[in-house]
Structures are given as structure tokens and as C-alpha cells.
N, C-alpha and C positions, 0 to 999 in steps of 0.2 A: 151698483156696478154699471148697470146698462145706462143710467143717466150719466155717469161719468164717462163711458165709452163714447157715447154721443158727442160729448165735448171734447174728445180726444185723449181722455185719461182712462187707460186700461188697467190701471191698478199696479201692483207690485208682484212680480212672479214669485210663487212660492219656492221654486226650485233655485233660480238665480239670484234671489233676494235683491232685485233690482227692478226699477219701473219696466214694465213690458215694452214700452215704446222705445226705451233706451237699448233693450236687448235686440228688438227688431232692427232699429237703426244701425246697429254694430254688425248684425249678421247678414244683413240684405246687401251690404256692399261686397261681401265675398261671393254671394250667390249671384248677383248680377254679373260679376266678371266671369264667373264660370259658365253662366247660362249664355252670355254673348259670345264666348270664345266657342262653345259647342255648336251653337246656332250658326255661326259663320263657317266653322269648319265642315259641318254637315252639308251646308248649302253649296259651298264652292267645290268641295270634293265630290259630292253627289252629281252636281251639274256636269263637270268635266268627265267622270266616269260614264255618265249617261250618253255624252256626246261620243265618247271613244266606242261605246257598245253599239250605238245605233248607227254609226258611220258605215259599218259593214256588218249588217244583220246576219247571224248565223256564223260569223268568223270566230276565230279563237278567243279574241279579247271579248267579244260579245258572250259566248259561253261561260267564261271565266267570272266576268262581272254579273252576269245574270245568276249564276250559281251562288256567288257571294251575297247577293242581294236577297235571294229567297231564303238562304239559311240565316243571315243576320236579321232579317225582318221579324222572324219567328222567335228570336232569342230575347229574353227579358234583359232590361238594362242592368239590374243587379247582378245577374249571372255574368254578363260581359265584364262588369266591374271587378268581379271576383277573379275572373280569368286573366285580366290584365294585371290586377294586383299580384297574383302568384307568379305570373311569368316575368314581368318587367321589374317588379319591386323585390320579390322575395327570391327568385331564381337568378335573374340577371343582375339585380341590384343596380339598374340604370336610374331609378326614381325612388323617392322616399316611400314608405309605406302608409303614409297617411299625414293628416293635418294640413293646414295651409301655409305654415311657416316652420322653419327647423326648431326642434325641441330645445329649450333653454335659452332661446333668443327673444328679445323683447320686440314688440311691434314696430317700435321707432327703429331698431337696428336692422330690420328685414329690408332687402333691396328687391328690385323689380325682378331680377334673375331667379331669386329664391321663390317668389310668388308664381312665376311661370313654371318652374320645375315641379313644385308642389301641386299645381292646378292642371298640369298636363294629362295625366291619367284620368282624372274624374271627367274633364272635358272630353277626352277621346272616348270614354265609356258612354257619355250621353250623345255624342255625335254619331256614333256607329250605326245605331238603328235608324236615325234620321237620314243618313247617306243613302240607304237601299231605297227608300220611298222616292227621293228626288232622282236617284240614278234610273230607276224603272219608268218613272214618268217621262223623263227626258229622252231615254232610249226609244220609247214608243214614238214620240213626237219627231225625233231625228230620223228614225227608220222611214217614218212616213214621208218626210221630205225627200230623202235619198231615193225613195221608190217614185217620186212625182215625175210627171212628164217633163217639167222644165228642168230638173235635175239629170234625168236621163239624156235630155237634149244637150245639156251642158257637157255631160261625159262624152257623148259622140262628138262634140266639137273639140275634144281634146283637153278640157279642164280636169285638174286633178280633184280627188276626193276632197282634200283639205280646203282647196279653193272653194268648192261648193259648199262645204260646211260653213266656212267664213262668210261667203257672200249671200247665201240663202238660208242655211240652217239656223244660225245663232238668232236671227231676227224672229224666227218662227217658234223657237223653244224656249227662249229666255222668259218671256212673259208668263207662260203656264208654270215654269219651274219656280219663278218668284212668288207666284199665288200660292203654290203648294208649300213653299218654304215659310211663308208667313203663318200659314195654317197649322204649321207644326210646332209653334212656339208652346201651346199648352201641353204637348206631349214631352217636350223637353223639360218644362217646369215640373210636371208629375214625376218624370224619371229621376229628377235631381233629388228627390226625398230620399229615395233607396240607394242611389249612388253615394250621397253625402254620408249616408250611414256606414256604407262598406269602406270608405277611405277616412272616416272620422273627420270629414272637412266640416269645419265650423261655419256652415252657412245657415240660411233660413230653414232650409229642409230639415236639418238635423236638430234645429231648435224646436221646430213644431213638433216633431217626434218626441224630443226630451220633454 
């Protein structure tokens, strides 16, 4: 088997009764779409929440965002997935309870809208924990900018807070946020295994467990 694996032949899956590489090729497409959506959602949302919190440190928005970040950062991804599933799929019935396509519909008949609807809750569950890390990091950087001498001088000159954020804040906080965001890829990949199990999402994580 090892000699075959070196050549790219991983044998036949005992469970799927198909070549292993064929199964991986089929599942990895679902997982990559899910991971990319979660990664973008966590980065963009966390960045703007961090800016909003750091713009006025100690304000109402800062307290709400900080409390959210501290609570969510300590919550496991599979628990968040179960909460989202119970609230938005079981109680409110806004989203399907699982799978990547509607039941009884072939892959060829599925449209982009169906894939987005089925992947929304898994992507949201994966992105929620990542949002808190980006938000807290961006908050600290933005608060430091707003308390700097040049920002205080700009305020004394009559510039608005949003003007200072746009002219001075963004250029100072975007690079650290991007660095942290790229470092979070491994966390999202690890969390996808459990999230895919909760939503019965047929991705690479669920196939690995199976």
C-alpha cells in the first residue's frame, strides 16, 4: 500500500467501495467552498467590528463587541454549530438542517442558490470563533491609533472620528489583521471536521471521520 501511495494510488476505500483519491476529489470541492466562505466572513466581519470597537474605547459598542468576543472565543465550534442548527434550522426553519444539496435532487440539478443556502450555517459556525480573534486584535490596534498624539491633534483641529479612522487608522491596522487572518486558516480547517459532522455536510472532514 505504501509503495502505491507514493505513486498516488491510495487504494480502494473499504467503506465507499471506490478509489480513495476519487472520494477525496469529490469531497474536497465542498470543503474548499465552505472553508473559503468561513475564512472571508470571519476576516471581514472581525475587521470591521474591531474598528467599530477601537474607534471609541470604553464606549457602548466597544463593551458589546468585547463581551461577544470573549464569550465566543471560548466556545467550541461544534457547540456553536449545534446552537445555530437548533435555532435557525429546527425552530425558525430558515435554513435546511443538513447536507450540501436538497434531499432527492441530483447534483446536476442543484443551482448556486441551493448550495449557498445549505452552506450558510456551516460557514457561519466556522467563522464565529475566528471573528472574535480578528476583532480583538484590530480593536487594540485601532484604540492605540485613536489615543496617539497625531490623532488627538487631528481631533483638536476639528476632524471627525471616522475621518481619522479612514486617514490614519486603516493603514495601521489592516496589515496586522491580515497576518492574523492568514494564521487562522489551520483553526478553520480543524473546526470543519466537527462542524461538518453536526450538519452532515459531505465534505472532506466528514469523509475523514467516516
